[in-house]
C-alpha positions as CSV (number, residue, x, y, z in Angstrom):
1,M,167.2,-1.3,-177.1
2,K,170.7,-0.8,-178.6
3,K,169.2,-1.4,-182.1
4,L,166.7,1.3,-181.4
5,Y,169.4,3.8,-180.4
6,K,171.4,2.9,-183.5
7,N,168.4,3.5,-185.8
8,F,167.7,6.8,-184.0
9,T,171.3,8.0,-184.4
10,L,171.2,7.1,-188.1
11,M,167.9,9.0,-188.6
12,M,169.4,12.1,-186.9
13,A,172.5,11.9,-189.2
14,V,170.3,11.8,-192.3
15,F,168.3,14.9,-191.1
16,A,171.6,16.7,-190.4
17,I,172.8,16.1,-194.0
18,A,169.5,17.4,-195.3
19,A,169.6,20.5,-193.2
20,V,170.7,23.1,-195.8
21,Q,168.5,26.0,-195.0
22,A,168.3,28.4,-192.1
23,Q,165.9,28.2,-189.2
24,E,165.9,30.0,-185.9
25,V,167.3,28.0,-183.0
26,S,167.5,29.2,-179.4
27,P,169.6,27.8,-176.5
28,V,166.5,28.4,-174.4
29,D,164.9,25.3,-176.0
30,F,167.5,23.1,-174.4
31,M,167.8,24.7,-170.9
32,R,166.0,22.5,-168.4
33,M,165.8,25.1,-165.7
34,N,164.2,27.7,-168.1
35,P,160.4,27.6,-168.1
36,Y,160.3,28.9,-171.7
37,Q,161.8,25.7,-173.0
38,M,158.0,24.7,-173.1
39,K,157.7,27.1,-176.1
40,A,159.5,24.5,-178.2
41,N,158.5,21.4,-176.2
42,P,155.0,21.7,-174.5
43,A,155.5,18.2,-173.0
44,A,158.5,19.3,-170.9
45,D,158.2,18.4,-167.2
46,L,159.4,21.6,-165.4
47,P,161.0,21.3,-162.0
48,Y,158.7,24.0,-160.6
49,E,155.4,24.3,-158.8
50,S,154.6,27.6,-160.5
51,V,156.0,30.2,-162.9
52,M,155.0,33.8,-163.3
53,S,156.3,36.7,-165.4
54,L,155.0,40.1,-166.5
55,L,156.2,42.1,-169.5
56,V,159.9,41.0,-169.4
57,G,159.6,37.3,-169.1
58,N,160.4,36.3,-172.7
59,I,161.8,38.8,-175.3
60,G,163.3,37.3,-178.4
61,L,164.7,38.5,-181.8
62,D,165.8,36.3,-184.6
63,V,167.5,37.3,-187.9
64,Q,168.2,35.0,-190.8
65,N,170.3,36.0,-193.8
66,T,171.4,33.3,-196.2
67,T,173.6,35.2,-198.6
68,L,173.8,39.0,-198.1
69,R,177.4,39.8,-196.9
70,Y,179.1,43.1,-196.3
71,N,182.5,41.7,-197.3
72,N,181.1,40.7,-200.7
73,L,179.8,44.1,-201.6
74,F,183.1,46.1,-201.4
75,D,186.7,45.9,-202.5
76,F,188.9,46.8,-199.5
77,D,192.1,48.8,-199.2
78,T,195.2,47.6,-197.4
79,D,193.8,49.0,-194.1
80,G,190.6,47.0,-194.4
81,R,188.4,49.9,-195.3
82,P,185.8,49.8,-198.2
83,A,187.5,51.3,-201.3
84,A,184.9,50.6,-204.0
85,I,181.6,48.8,-204.6
86,N,182.0,45.6,-206.5
87,L,178.6,44.7,-207.9
88,R,179.9,41.8,-209.9
89,Q,181.5,40.2,-206.9
90,F,178.3,40.8,-204.9
91,S,176.0,39.3,-207.6
92,N,178.3,36.3,-207.9
93,S,178.1,35.7,-204.2
94,L,174.3,35.3,-204.3
95,K,172.4,32.1,-204.9
96,E,169.5,31.6,-207.3
97,K,167.2,31.7,-204.3
98,N,168.0,33.9,-201.3
99,F,166.3,34.5,-198.0
100,V,166.2,37.2,-195.3
101,G,163.9,36.8,-192.3
102,I,163.2,38.6,-189.0
103,N,161.2,37.1,-186.2
104,A,160.4,38.8,-182.9
105,N,158.3,37.9,-179.9
106,M,157.4,39.4,-176.5
107,D,155.4,37.8,-173.8
108,F,153.3,40.3,-171.8
109,F,152.0,37.7,-169.3
110,T,153.0,34.2,-168.3
111,L,151.4,31.9,-165.6
112,Y,152.2,28.2,-165.1
113,R,150.7,26.2,-162.3
114,R,151.3,22.6,-161.4
115,L,148.3,20.4,-160.9
116,K,148.1,16.8,-159.8
117,K,149.5,15.1,-162.9
118,G,150.9,18.0,-164.8
119,M,151.1,21.7,-165.4
120,L,148.6,24.3,-166.6
121,T,150.2,27.0,-168.8
122,I,148.9,30.4,-169.8
123,N,150.8,32.9,-172.1
124,Y,149.8,36.2,-173.7
125,G,152.1,38.1,-176.1
126,V,152.8,39.5,-179.5
127,K,154.7,37.8,-182.4
128,E,156.1,39.1,-185.6
129,H,157.2,36.9,-188.5
130,S,158.6,38.4,-191.7
131,D,160.6,36.8,-194.6
132,V,161.7,37.9,-198.0
133,K,162.7,35.5,-200.7
134,F,164.4,36.9,-203.8
135,N,166.5,35.7,-206.8
136,D,169.8,37.2,-208.0
137,G,168.4,38.7,-211.2
138,L,168.4,42.4,-210.3
139,F,171.9,42.2,-208.9
140,K,173.2,40.3,-212.0
141,L,171.7,43.1,-214.1
142,L,173.5,45.8,-212.0
143,G,176.7,43.9,-212.0
144,Y,176.9,42.8,-215.6
145,G,174.5,45.2,-217.5
146,N,171.8,44.2,-219.9
147,A,174.3,43.3,-222.6
148,A,174.9,40.0,-220.8
149,F,171.2,39.1,-221.2
150,T,170.3,39.3,-224.9
151,G,167.7,37.4,-226.9
152,E,164.1,36.2,-226.2
153,S,165.4,33.1,-224.4
154,N,167.7,35.0,-222.0
155,P,165.9,37.7,-220.2
156,V,166.8,39.2,-216.8
157,K,164.3,37.6,-214.4
158,V,163.6,39.4,-211.1
159,N,161.2,37.9,-208.6
160,M,160.5,38.4,-204.9
161,D,158.2,36.8,-202.3
162,V,157.3,38.7,-199.1
163,N,155.4,37.4,-196.1
164,V,154.8,39.5,-193.0
165,Q,152.5,38.7,-190.1
166,L,152.0,40.6,-186.8
167,Y,149.6,39.2,-184.3
168,Q,148.7,38.7,-180.7
169,E,148.6,35.3,-179.1
170,L,146.7,34.0,-176.1
171,A,147.7,30.4,-175.4
172,V,146.3,28.0,-172.8
173,G,147.9,24.6,-172.5
174,Y,148.4,21.6,-170.3
175,Q,151.4,19.3,-169.7
176,L,150.5,15.8,-168.6
177,N,152.7,13.1,-167.1
178,V,151.0,10.0,-168.4
179,S,153.6,7.7,-166.8
180,E,157.2,7.8,-165.6
181,K,158.2,7.3,-169.2
182,L,155.7,9.4,-171.2
183,S,154.7,13.0,-171.1
184,L,152.3,14.8,-173.4
185,G,151.7,18.5,-173.9
186,G,149.5,20.8,-175.9
187,R,148.4,24.4,-176.3
188,A,145.4,25.9,-177.8
189,K,146.0,29.4,-179.2
190,L,143.5,32.2,-179.8
191,L,145.1,34.7,-182.3
192,F,144.3,38.3,-183.1
193,G,145.9,39.5,-186.4
194,I,147.2,43.0,-186.4
195,G,148.8,43.3,-189.8
196,N,149.7,41.2,-192.8
197,V,151.5,41.5,-196.2
198,T,151.4,38.5,-198.5
199,T,152.7,38.6,-202.1
200,D,151.0,36.5,-204.8
201,A,153.5,37.9,-207.4
202,I,156.3,40.4,-207.7
203,D,157.9,39.4,-211.0
204,A,159.6,41.2,-213.8
205,R,161.4,40.2,-217.0
206,L,163.7,42.4,-219.0
207,F,164.4,41.4,-222.6
208,T,167.3,42.9,-224.7
209,D,167.2,42.8,-228.5
210,P,170.6,41.3,-229.6
211,D,170.8,43.6,-232.7
212,S,169.3,47.0,-231.6
213,Y,169.7,46.6,-227.8
214,A,166.1,47.8,-227.5
215,L,164.7,47.0,-224.0
216,R,161.3,45.4,-223.4
217,L,160.0,45.1,-219.8
218,E,157.2,42.9,-218.5
219,E,156.0,43.0,-214.9
220,E,153.4,41.7,-212.6
221,V,152.7,42.8,-209.0
222,A,150.0,41.3,-206.8
223,V,150.0,41.8,-203.1
224,R,147.4,41.2,-200.4
225,M,147.5,43.4,-197.3
226,S,145.5,43.7,-194.1
227,M,146.1,46.5,-191.6
228,P,144.4,48.7,-189.0
229,K,142.1,51.4,-190.4
230,V,144.8,54.0,-189.9
231,M,145.4,53.2,-193.6
232,Y,142.7,52.8,-196.2
233,V,141.9,53.1,-199.9
234,D,139.9,56.1,-201.1
235,D,137.3,56.2,-204.0
236,D,140.1,57.0,-206.5
237,G,142.1,53.9,-205.6
238,R,144.8,55.7,-203.7
239,L,146.2,54.6,-200.4
240,K,145.5,57.1,-197.7
241,T,146.1,57.5,-194.0
242,N,143.9,59.2,-191.5
243,G,146.3,59.2,-188.6
244,L,143.7,57.7,-186.2
245,F,144.4,54.4,-184.5
246,I,141.5,52.5,-182.9
247,M,142.3,50.0,-180.2
248,G,139.5,47.8,-181.4
249,D,141.4,47.2,-184.6
250,L,143.8,45.0,-182.7
251,F,141.1,42.3,-182.1
252,R,139.3,42.1,-185.4
253,N,141.2,39.4,-187.3
254,L,140.7,36.1,-185.5
255,G,142.9,33.0,-185.8
256,F,143.5,29.7,-184.1
257,G,146.5,27.5,-183.6
258,I,147.7,24.5,-181.6
259,D,151.0,23.1,-180.3
260,L,151.5,19.4,-179.7
261,A,154.4,17.5,-178.2
262,A,155.3,14.1,-176.7
263,E,158.4,13.2,-174.7
264,Y,159.4,9.6,-174.1
265,R,162.1,8.5,-171.6
266,F,163.6,5.1,-172.6
267,D,165.6,4.9,-169.3
268,D,167.5,7.2,-167.0
269,Q,169.8,8.4,-169.8
270,F,168.0,8.4,-173.1
271,S,164.9,10.3,-174.1
272,M,163.2,11.6,-177.3
273,V,161.0,14.6,-178.0
274,A,158.7,15.2,-181.0
275,A,156.7,18.4,-181.4
276,V,154.7,20.4,-183.9
277,N,154.2,24.1,-183.1
278,D,152.2,26.9,-184.7
279,L,149.8,24.7,-186.6
280,G,147.0,27.1,-187.5
281,F,145.8,30.1,-189.4
282,I,144.7,33.7,-189.2
283,H,141.5,34.9,-190.9
284,W,142.0,38.5,-192.2
285,G,138.6,40.0,-192.5
286,Y,139.1,43.7,-191.8
287,N,140.4,46.5,-194.0
288,N,141.9,44.2,-196.6
289,I,143.7,45.9,-199.5
290,Q,144.7,44.4,-202.9
291,L,147.7,46.0,-204.6
292,N,148.1,45.3,-208.3
293,G,150.6,46.5,-210.8
294,S,151.3,45.9,-214.5
295,I,152.4,47.8,-217.6
296,H,149.7,50.3,-218.7
297,D,149.1,51.5,-222.2
298,A,150.1,55.1,-221.9
299,G,151.3,55.8,-225.4
300,Q,154.3,55.1,-227.7
301,F,156.3,52.9,-225.3
302,Y,153.5,50.3,-224.8
303,D,154.0,47.1,-226.7
304,N,152.0,43.9,-226.2
305,S,151.5,44.3,-222.4
306,G,155.1,45.4,-222.0
307,F,157.2,48.6,-222.0
308,L,159.4,48.9,-225.1
309,F,162.2,51.4,-225.0
310,N,164.2,51.9,-228.3
311,G,166.5,54.6,-226.9
312,M,166.5,58.4,-227.3
313,D,167.8,60.6,-230.0
314,I,170.5,63.2,-229.2
315,D,168.0,66.1,-228.9
316,Q,165.8,64.2,-226.4
317,L,168.8,63.1,-224.3
318,Q,170.1,66.7,-224.1
319,S,166.6,67.9,-223.1
320,V,166.3,65.4,-220.4
321,I,169.8,66.4,-219.0
322,A,169.5,70.2,-219.4
323,D,165.8,71.1,-219.4
324,E,164.2,70.6,-216.0
325,S,160.7,71.1,-217.3
326,Y,161.2,68.6,-220.1
327,R,162.8,66.1,-217.6
328,E,159.8,66.3,-215.2
329,L,157.4,65.9,-218.1
330,F,159.4,62.8,-219.4
331,L,159.5,61.2,-215.9
332,D,155.7,61.9,-215.4
333,T,155.0,60.2,-218.7
334,L,157.1,57.2,-217.7
335,Q,155.2,57.0,-214.5
336,Q,152.0,56.5,-216.4
337,Y,153.3,53.1,-217.6
338,F,154.1,51.8,-214.2
339,Q,151.0,52.5,-212.1
340,L,150.1,50.7,-208.9
341,E,146.5,50.3,-208.1
342,F,145.0,49.8,-204.7
343,A,141.5,48.4,-204.1
344,P,139.5,46.9,-201.2
345,M,139.5,43.1,-201.3
346,E,137.7,40.1,-199.9
347,K,138.6,38.2,-196.8
348,Y,141.4,35.7,-196.9
349,N,143.4,33.3,-194.7
350,T,147.1,32.9,-194.0
351,A,148.7,29.9,-192.4
352,L,151.1,30.2,-189.4
353,N,154.7,29.2,-190.0
354,T,154.4,25.7,-188.6
355,N,157.4,24.3,-187.0
356,L,158.4,20.6,-186.7
357,L,160.9,19.3,-184.1
358,L,162.6,16.0,-183.3
359,R,165.2,15.8,-180.5
360,G,167.2,13.1,-178.8
361,N,168.7,13.6,-175.3
362,Y,171.4,11.8,-173.5
363,D,171.7,12.5,-169.7
364,L,175.2,11.8,-168.5
365,D,173.9,12.4,-165.0
366,A,171.3,14.5,-163.3
367,H,173.2,17.7,-164.1
368,N,174.6,17.2,-167.6
369,R,172.6,16.6,-170.8
370,F,173.7,16.3,-174.4
371,S,171.1,16.8,-177.2
372,A,170.8,16.5,-181.0
373,Q,167.9,18.1,-182.7
374,V,166.4,18.6,-186.2
375,Q,163.7,21.2,-186.7
376,G,162.1,22.9,-189.7
377,R,159.6,25.6,-190.3
378,F,157.2,25.9,-193.2
379,L,157.4,29.4,-194.8
380,G,154.9,29.7,-197.7
381,S,155.8,26.9,-200.1
382,G,159.2,26.4,-198.6
383,F,160.5,24.3,-195.8
384,R,163.6,25.3,-193.9
385,P,165.3,22.8,-191.6
386,A,168.3,23.1,-189.2
387,F,170.4,20.7,-187.2
388,T,171.7,21.5,-183.7
389,L,173.9,19.8,-181.2
390,A,173.5,21.1,-177.6
391,Y,175.0,20.8,-174.1
392,N,173.0,21.8,-171.0
393,G,174.5,21.9,-167.5
394,N,173.0,22.7,-164.1
395,F,175.3,23.7,-161.3
396,F,174.7,24.6,-157.6
397,E,170.9,24.5,-158.1
398,K,171.3,28.1,-159.2
399,L,173.2,28.2,-162.5
400,D,171.9,26.9,-165.8
401,V,174.3,27.0,-168.8
402,C,173.9,25.9,-172.4
403,A,176.1,25.6,-175.5
404,T,174.8,24.9,-179.0
405,Y,176.3,24.3,-182.4
406,T,173.9,24.9,-185.4
407,I,174.4,24.1,-189.1
408,M,173.0,26.9,-191.3
409,P,173.3,27.3,-195.1
410,N,176.8,28.0,-196.2
411,S,177.8,28.7,-192.5
412,Y,179.1,26.2,-190.0
413,D,180.4,28.5,-187.3
414,N,177.1,29.2,-185.5
415,I,178.1,28.7,-181.8
416,G,175.4,29.6,-179.3
417,L,175.6,30.2,-175.5
418,G,173.0,30.6,-172.9
419,I,173.1,31.4,-169.2
420,S,170.5,31.6,-166.5
421,G,171.0,32.5,-162.9
422,R,168.6,32.0,-159.9
423,L,168.5,34.9,-157.5
424,F,166.7,35.2,-154.2
425,K,165.3,31.7,-154.6
426,T,162.6,32.6,-157.1
427,C,164.0,35.0,-159.6
428,N,165.5,33.6,-162.8
429,I,167.4,36.0,-165.2
430,Y,168.6,34.6,-168.5
431,L,170.3,35.7,-171.7
432,T,171.0,33.5,-174.7
433,T,172.2,33.7,-178.3
434,N,172.7,31.1,-181.0
435,N,175.6,32.9,-182.7
436,V,178.3,34.3,-180.4
437,I,180.7,34.9,-183.3
438,G,178.0,37.0,-185.0
439,F,178.6,39.8,-182.4
440,F,182.1,40.3,-183.7
441,S,181.0,40.5,-187.4
442,P,177.4,41.6,-187.5
443,M,177.4,42.7,-191.1
444,N,178.4,39.2,-192.3
445,L,176.3,37.0,-190.1
446,S,174.1,34.3,-191.6
447,G,171.7,34.2,-188.6
448,M,171.4,35.2,-185.0
449,N,168.9,34.6,-182.2
450,V,168.9,36.7,-179.0
451,Q,166.5,35.9,-176.2
452,A,166.3,37.3,-172.7
453,G,164.0,37.7,-169.8
454,I,163.2,37.7,-166.0
455,V,160.8,35.1,-164.7
456,F,159.7,34.2,-161.1
457,V,159.6,30.5,-160.3
458,L,158.6,28.4,-157.3
459,R,160.3,25.1,-156.7
460,P,158.5,22.3,-154.8
461,E,160.7,22.7,-151.8
462,D,159.9,26.5,-151.7
463,K,156.2,26.3,-151.9
464,N,155.7,27.3,-148.3
465,N,157.8,30.5,-149.0
466,E,156.3,31.6,-152.2
467,Y,158.2,34.5,-153.9
468,E,160.4,35.3,-151.0
């Protein structure tokens, strides 16, 4: 058994070293008195006979930001106020690959009920996942100018990857205590997609001739979208809105998902949890729109699928500056080269952002637990892991507290806190965040998760006085 513990500790350390990307982590996942710990671990054996919430049971918001920092954008005066924008400093602070993500969820209805050997769980709510991945090319161009990127082999490269999903989720699950040591859990999810934006390509390359400094731009834009019929494409390929929202649009794009977990207790102190959540897909089959963009041949500036700009003579420049009619005509002409085309498109599928979790627990006693966890979420072609150390304490059978420390990319000060109080025997109120320090410097945070709610629970000893 000792050898097993040593191997497990070594494995956790290896994962910790590898955890160099951001991933949302909530102290709720480690709070044994909070029913919503089952969101991360469907195999968790709750100390309740039943759980119920309506509208405000579980509300969460998570923001991830790997490199964008307010302090890197400005030069500050002696009083700490922004004095000037420093684009070079800002561009130098970025990485080759950068990431910004926002996740939100709200449960409208929750009902858990204990049966003979486990617990039946039902949840209904709305989830939103959005992430943007981008390189530093555009900001390098703004900071250093195109003179720093001359020659055919040294273009400015700009690329972006956007993924947005908004959907409803109805989940029905069961937690089973197989034995005193092993618990299993799973949820089947019926999904209803509301809206999606998925990019296949947002890429641009800007070439600068080293002799004439002529500019040549190549671009490619390809985006898939699905949304309610409030927006549509007309016969001329233009995106329109009719202002009408039909409730039936909320239930047209079906999807399916599953959550699976296992928890094994080696003895009274050591236990391990493994889980996979959000394994599934959404089929977007209603009001799908394809957005495409490339350089169009609109005249003299078109060159081999690109836009070639050799500069302007002095008369043209003066006309653009001083003659409003000429300026409008010039801008309208340029717009002809950079047209975006909308068209109806075929059905398509998108995968859920599947999350993997591995956790080890050490119970000092019945009221104090220490945990180490690695988890990672698949986002498109990327995988973002994180490593968390956590403490959970239960006091007076009414107070549940949690403290976490999470490693995020280029940020090692992510200290989280969670507190849950039991009022009137059955009412649990909780508030958690995984980055307390972020509240004091919100413009420079690398990530923050905030989760709160009110849920009614019934303990075994209270079952004769339900919801007093």
